[in-house]
C-alpha angles and dihedrals in degrees: 000000000000092000096054097081090052092053093047092047089051091051091051092047094047093048094045095050093045096046103073107094111240134141092306091053091050090050092049093049093047094047091049091053094044102038108015141260096300093055092051092046094049090049089052092049088059088061090045090055091052090048089053090051093052089042089056091051090055096035096051092043094239095173095168093056092042091051092049093050093048090046090056094048093117093056091045091053091048096048095039092045093050091048091049090052090051092050091045094054092044091049092048092053097042123109121227094229093054092046093049090056093048098074095113131118095279090049092049092048091049091051092050095047095046095054091042090054095045093050092047091052093052105099090195090068095065090042090052094050092044092051095045094046092047092046092052093043092244100122105125088008093254092307094294121122089199092055091045091052091049090048092052091048088054091050091054093047092048093049092045090050090059093050092047089052094046096046092046092050094048092044090056088062096042095095091062093064119090122204088260093052090046088055088057090046088056092050094046092046091048092053093048094047092047090049090054088050093050091048089053091049091047090055091058110105118223 
């Protein structure tokens, strides 16, 4: 089928862009350890949804939206950096027992929304998709809306595949962590997330 290469390319792009471990990866790992595989997976799907959005901007050739998002990169860094600092401090201060009991619908929704928001406010995401799509000649998906839609679906599936793999792998090790070690995981994760936030804030030009 003509559409199959577009879907496979989308899967590869989505997986490759999602795979590098950054603040979202740290959040997913920490939530999997603290709340279980489902919590980590749902958090990752928030990032996959944002990846699909930026993939659609590049895939459908929406230059006006892309230009606007890149033009607001400073605000995105400021907002995203501040939110990362907030999450980092909250993670550092959280207790494993409380977090383990928080894996309910509200907790899952909060995890999804937070990673969706953080990925959307990362200006490097749209730059990455724009560069990859342009380099592979996929910007505008050859002028076909159908191909662009299939490409975006592939991006979401590829990104989601990474988060499924990561959450499953971390969950397999979850039983080896005692409450005391989980407390240190929270503190270490909080420091790392806060550091990412401070780096984002430091990159904002006055």
